[in-house]
C-alpha positions in Angstrom: -11.2 5.8 -6.5 -10.9 6.4 -10.1 -10.4 3.6 -12.9 -8.6 0.4 -11.5 -7.6 -2.8 -13.7 -8.0 -6.2 -12.6 -5.5 -8.9 -13.5 -5.7 -12.5 -13.9 -3.6 -15.3 -14.7 -4.0 -16.7 -18.4 -1.5 -18.4 -19.8 -2.5 -18.5 -23.3 0.9 -18.3 -25.1 4.8 -17.8 -24.2 4.3 -14.2 -24.3 1.2 -13.5 -22.3 0.7 -15.1 -18.7 -2.0 -12.8 -17.7 -5.2 -10.7 -18.9 -6.5 -7.6 -17.5 -9.8 -5.7 -17.9 -10.5 -1.9 -16.8 -13.4 -1.5 -14.0 -14.8 1.9 -13.1 -14.2 1.5 -9.3 -12.5 -0.7 -6.9 -15.7 -1.9 -5.7 -16.5 -3.3 -9.0 -13.4 -4.8 -9.4 -13.2 -6.3 -5.9 -16.6 -8.0 -6.3 -15.2 -9.7 -9.6 -12.2 -10.5 -8.1 -13.9 -12.2 -5.1 -16.5 -13.8 -7.3 -13.8 -15.4 -9.5 -11.2 -16.6 -6.5 -14.3 -18.3 -4.9 -14.8 -20.4 -8.0 -11.2 -20.8 -7.9 -11.1 -21.9 -4.0 -14.5 -24.0 -4.9 -12.9 -26.1 -7.9 -9.2 -26.2 -6.4 -8.2 -24.6 -9.9 -6.1 -21.7 -9.7 -4.9 -21.3 -13.3 -7.0 -18.4 -14.2 -7.2 -16.6 -10.8 -7.3 -13.1 -10.5 -4.1 -11.9 -9.0 -4.1 -8.4 -8.3 -6.1 -5.2 -8.8 -4.3 -2.0 -9.8 -5.1 1.3 -9.2 -4.4 4.3 -12.6 -0.8 4.6 -11.4 -0.2 0.9 -11.7 0.1 0.1 -8.2 -1.2 -2.8 -6.7 -4.0 -2.0 -4.4 -5.3 -5.5 -3.6 -3.2 -8.7 -4.2 -5.3 -12.3 -4.2 -4.7 -14.5 -1.5 -3.9 -17.7 -3.3 -2.2 -20.5 -1.5 1.6 -21.1 -2.0 2.5 -23.1 -4.9 -1.1 -22.8 -6.3 
């Protein structure tokens, strides 16, 4: 798979509630998402959790298993 984008929760203003970064492969983005999500689980703080990975066409190919209400 070609370039993908990893999206995180990132509420830094009224206009922005996410941040994103491009990754060369789904494997690279998935490794980063898994790492970041593990930190969220450990701290019980999902305010900057990874939420999804999108392919080059903007289609979600992975969605984070964030607990309801978190």
